[in-house]
N, CA, C and O of each residue as an XYZ file, in Angstrom:
336
protein
N     -33.880     16.680     13.918
C     -32.568     17.099     13.208
C     -31.868     15.927     13.015
O     -30.989     15.726     12.176
N     -32.446     14.922     14.102
C     -31.212     13.943     13.255
C     -31.529     12.978     12.221
O     -30.678     12.119     11.989
N     -32.574     12.974     11.585
C     -32.880     13.374     10.311
C     -32.078     13.911      9.188
O     -31.926     13.251      8.160
N     -31.558     15.094      9.350
C     -30.365     15.872      8.672
C     -28.897     15.351      8.926
O     -27.862     15.578      8.300
N     -29.152     14.527     10.120
C     -27.881     14.223     10.454
C     -28.022     12.601      9.944
O     -28.045     11.839     10.911
N     -28.069     12.276      9.314
C     -28.069     11.463      8.837
C     -28.365     11.219      7.743
O     -28.678     10.052      7.505
N     -28.389     12.420      6.415
C     -28.788     12.596      5.672
C     -26.891     13.012      5.621
O     -26.055     12.221      5.183
N     -26.655     14.011      6.020
C     -25.462     14.198      6.308
C     -24.549     13.191      5.848
O     -24.085     12.942      4.736
N     -24.399     12.644      7.051
C     -23.068     11.769      6.856
C     -23.300     10.573      6.086
O     -22.248     10.064      5.698
N     -24.650      9.792      5.645
C     -25.102      9.230      4.079
C     -24.591     10.154      2.727
O     -24.618      9.349      1.796
N     -24.161     11.414      2.228
C     -23.841     11.975      1.783
C     -22.481     12.286      1.947
O     -22.042     12.894      0.971
N     -21.657     12.084      2.838
C     -20.017     12.720      3.536
C     -19.310     11.073      2.535
O     -18.190     10.851      2.074
N     -20.749     10.124      2.544
C     -19.305      9.130      2.893
C     -20.396      8.338      1.501
O     -20.441      7.109      1.446
N     -21.191      9.188      0.486
C     -21.201      8.409     -0.110
C     -20.912      8.802     -1.589
O     -21.186      8.247     -2.653
N     -20.370      9.764     -1.330
C     -19.516     11.404     -1.756
C     -18.962     11.057     -3.571
O     -19.442     11.488     -4.619
N     -17.901     10.210     -3.359
C     -17.544      9.999     -4.366
C     -18.040      9.188     -5.727
O     -17.496      9.094     -6.827
N     -19.609      8.494     -5.091
C     -20.028      7.112     -5.795
C     -21.213      8.579     -6.141
O     -21.300      8.531     -7.368
N     -22.048      9.702     -5.696
C     -23.193     10.427     -6.117
C     -22.820     11.437     -7.408
O     -23.612     12.120     -8.056
N     -21.368     11.317     -7.578
C     -20.363     12.671     -7.829
C     -20.672     11.604     -8.900
O     -21.861     11.612     -9.219
N     -19.795     10.540     -9.642
C     -19.478      9.959    -10.716
C     -20.903      9.221    -11.500
O     -21.181      9.042    -12.685
N     -21.748      8.849     -9.988
C     -23.763      8.571    -10.850
C     -24.177     10.122    -11.290
O     -24.873     10.183    -12.304
N     -23.845     11.336    -10.672
C     -24.627     11.991    -11.257
C     -23.299     12.809    -12.681
O     -23.699     13.759    -13.355
N     -22.237     12.395    -12.835
C     -20.881     12.483    -13.828
C     -21.894     11.594    -15.420
O     -22.071     12.075    -16.539
N     -22.345     10.266    -14.895
C     -23.348      9.126    -15.244
C     -23.904      9.727    -16.658
O     -23.982      9.731    -17.886
N     -24.438     10.581    -14.457
C     -26.365     10.285    -15.440
C     -26.247     11.860    -16.976
O     -26.641     11.716    -18.134
N     -25.710     12.939    -16.484
C     -25.265     13.926    -17.842
C     -25.283     13.267    -19.090
O     -25.867     13.494    -20.149
N     -24.343     12.220    -18.628
C     -23.950     12.282    -19.970
C     -24.459     11.002    -20.737
O     -24.482     10.836    -21.957
N     -24.967      9.910    -19.482
C     -26.047      9.412    -20.293
C     -27.416      9.804    -21.328
O     -27.605      9.383    -22.469
N     -28.429     10.902    -20.399
C     -29.189     12.007    -21.049
C     -28.512     12.856    -22.650
O     -28.807     12.842    -23.845
N     -27.849     13.288    -22.090
C     -26.818     14.024    -23.602
C     -27.286     12.999    -24.391
O     -28.383     13.028    -24.948
N     -26.010     11.535    -24.503
C     -25.957     10.480    -25.574
C     -28.202      9.542    -25.413
O     -28.534      8.843    -26.370
N     -29.092      9.698    -24.424
C     -29.792      9.420    -25.265
C     -30.394     10.374    -26.378
O     -30.651     10.009    -27.526
N     -30.560     11.498    -25.933
C     -31.115     12.632    -26.103
C     -30.982     12.774    -28.082
O     -31.672     13.275    -28.970
N     -29.877     12.121    -28.016
C     -29.223     12.869    -29.038
C     -30.042     11.479    -30.388
O     -30.613     11.438    -31.477
N     -29.443     10.410    -29.068
C     -29.663      9.191    -30.569
C     -31.795      8.935    -30.914
O     -32.514      8.381    -31.745
N     -31.980      9.932    -29.385
C     -33.539     10.192    -30.119
C     -34.137     10.873    -30.882
O     -34.895     10.574    -31.804
N     -33.657     12.206    -30.343
C     -33.894     13.053    -32.526
C     -33.687     12.411    -33.360
O     -34.406     12.431    -34.359
N     -32.395     11.436    -33.218
C     -32.154     10.498    -34.617
C     -33.433     10.091    -35.200
O     -33.946     10.418    -36.270
N     -33.925      9.146    -34.079
C     -34.998      8.175    -34.094
C     -36.127      9.138    -34.292
O     -36.383      9.198    -35.495
N     -36.804      9.817    -33.667
C     -37.771     10.082    -33.864
C     -37.836     11.756    -34.013
O     -38.572     12.317    -33.201
N     -37.016     12.728    -35.134
C     -36.924     14.329    -35.288
C     -37.833     14.535    -34.729
O     -38.873     14.795    -35.334
N     -37.764     14.483    -32.979
C     -38.902     15.449    -32.557
C     -38.246     16.045    -31.411
O     -38.316     15.310    -30.426
N     -37.537     17.303    -31.182
C     -37.204     17.733    -30.342
C     -37.302     16.999    -28.944
O     -36.524     16.275    -28.323
N     -39.089     17.675    -28.605
C     -39.518     16.951    -27.090
C     -40.115     15.552    -27.181
O     -40.634     14.826    -26.333
N     -39.945     15.450    -28.101
C     -39.928     13.524    -27.251
C     -38.502     13.599    -27.396
O     -38.088     12.577    -26.847
N     -37.734     14.112    -27.742
C     -36.401     13.548    -27.093
C     -36.330     13.830    -26.606
O     -35.643     12.983    -26.036
N     -36.491     15.174    -25.409
C     -35.465     15.798    -24.522
C     -36.750     14.254    -23.328
O     -36.314     13.432    -22.521
N     -38.014     14.439    -23.689
C     -38.843     13.596    -22.262
C     -38.521     12.388    -22.527
O     -38.671     11.833    -21.438
N     -38.194     11.655    -23.221
C     -37.459      9.612    -24.208
C     -36.141     10.150    -22.646
O     -35.906      9.600    -21.570
N     -35.721     11.124    -23.141
C     -34.232     10.574    -22.560
C     -33.805     11.378    -20.977
O     -32.769     11.560    -20.337
N     -35.718     11.812    -20.771
C     -34.767     11.516    -18.591
C     -35.153     10.769    -18.239
O     -34.728     10.267    -17.199
N     -36.493     10.128    -19.123
C     -36.604      9.100    -18.470
C     -36.231      8.050    -18.374
O     -36.624      7.902    -17.217
N     -35.732      7.030    -18.630
C     -34.562      6.283    -19.088
C     -32.928      6.369    -17.890
O     -32.220      5.705    -17.132
N     -33.080      7.410    -18.358
C     -31.720      7.779    -17.932
C     -31.689      7.668    -16.197
O     -31.188      6.737    -15.567
N     -32.426      8.990    -15.563
C     -33.504      9.625    -14.615
C     -33.029      7.302    -13.533
O     -32.214      7.014    -12.656
N     -34.028      6.422    -14.283
C     -33.633      5.274    -13.458
C     -32.382      4.549    -13.597
O     -31.890      3.686    -12.869
N     -32.080      4.929    -14.384
C     -30.486      4.181    -14.893
C     -29.622      4.220    -13.792
O     -28.866      3.336    -13.389
N     -29.892      5.779    -13.181
C     -28.749      6.274    -12.535
C     -28.510      5.714    -10.758
O     -27.568      5.437    -10.016
N     -29.907      5.769    -10.705
C     -30.064      5.092     -9.666
C     -29.921      3.671     -9.839
O     -29.630      3.023     -8.834
N     -30.015      3.299    -10.517
C     -29.798      1.593    -10.607
C     -28.065      1.546    -10.799
O     -27.624      0.398    -10.852
N     -26.756      2.960    -10.941
C     -25.869      2.745    -11.799
C     -25.810      3.115     -9.473
O     -25.070      2.262     -8.982
N     -26.051      3.510     -9.021
C     -25.590      4.315     -7.413
C     -25.142      2.827     -7.112
O     -24.004      2.573     -6.719
N     -26.274      1.693     -7.358
C     -26.541      0.826     -6.412
C     -25.515     -0.632     -6.610
O     -24.949     -1.492     -5.934
N     -25.774     -0.144     -8.280
C     -24.287     -0.940     -9.312
C     -23.243     -0.591     -8.687
O     -22.594     -1.619     -8.496
N     -22.531      0.602     -8.110
C     -21.376      1.287     -7.512
C     -20.948      0.471     -5.656
O     -20.022      0.141     -4.915
N     -22.492      0.539     -5.786
C     -22.043      0.479     -4.108
C     -22.112     -0.937     -3.884
O     -22.111     -1.201     -2.682
N     -22.177     -2.014     -4.703
C     -22.202     -3.637     -5.237
C     -20.765     -3.798     -5.227
O     -20.157     -4.437     -4.369
N     -20.120     -3.055     -6.441
C     -18.727     -3.190     -6.895
C     -17.694     -2.350     -4.802
O     -16.790     -2.734     -4.059
N     -18.548     -1.309     -4.846
C     -17.271     -0.814     -3.676
C     -17.037     -1.984     -2.791
O     -15.895     -2.183     -2.377
N     -18.227     -2.953     -2.389
C     -17.849     -3.579     -1.493
C     -17.842     -5.075     -2.205
O     -18.798     -5.782     -1.885
N     -17.343     -5.374     -2.689
C     -16.800     -6.906     -3.967
C     -15.851     -6.126     -3.556
O     -15.520     -6.640     -2.488
N     -14.816     -4.671     -3.820
C     -12.975     -4.386     -3.472
C     -13.241     -4.063     -2.026
O     -12.184     -4.434     -1.515
N     -13.836     -3.698     -1.248
C     -13.466     -3.351      0.143
C     -13.515     -5.166      0.405
O     -12.305     -5.370      0.496
N     -14.022     -6.228      0.533
C     -13.731     -7.810      0.883
C     -12.191     -8.084     -0.299
O     -11.256     -8.808      0.045
N     -12.222     -7.502     -1.372
C     -11.037     -8.029     -1.744
C      -9.232     -7.624     -0.908
O      -8.079     -8.055     -0.918
N      -9.782     -6.900     -0.494
C      -8.368     -5.928     -0.018
C      -8.552     -6.661      0.799
O      -7.464     -7.237      0.800
N      -9.248     -7.224      1.716
C      -9.598     -7.310      3.313
C      -8.919     -8.931      3.169
O      -9.640     -9.892      2.904
N      -7.557     -9.044      3.370
C      -7.274    -11.004      3.576
C      -7.430    -11.524      4.614
O      -7.119    -12.715      4.635
N      -8.010    -10.855      6.034
C      -8.932    -11.543      6.842
C     -10.027    -12.449      6.340
O     -10.194    -13.604      6.733
N     -11.060    -11.568      5.063
C     -12.296    -11.412      4.785
C     -12.121    -12.115      3.284
O     -13.055    -12.519      2.590
N     -11.207    -12.148      3.066
C     -11.453    -13.214      1.758
C     -11.131    -14.560      2.523
O     -11.389    -15.676      2.071
N     -10.733    -14.391      3.329
C      -9.993    -16.502      3.838
C     -11.244    -17.095      5.135
O     -11.048    -17.892      6.052
N     -12.198    -16.539      4.856
C     -13.274    -16.708      5.556
C     -13.990    -17.666      4.234
O     -13.655    -17.964      3.088
N     -15.349    -17.981      5.281
C     -15.533    -18.862      3.906
C     -16.748    -18.867      4.120
O     -17.509    -19.442      3.341
């Protein structure tokens, strides 16, 4: 039960970033599939290649976005930005 509460809190506090990550993931898979198809001429190879790299990239994007959000929060907090 406690784990579910943590998962729900995580989802609630990261909703915008998760939505952006999913949107980016779909766009990235589509672009990767088109490029892979033009390079290989093989639909199955294009699908396989397009799922691997964007999946890893989506996880990287999520954490990249989290880092930028922290940076934005620090910049918006005048007390934090004056600390040495």
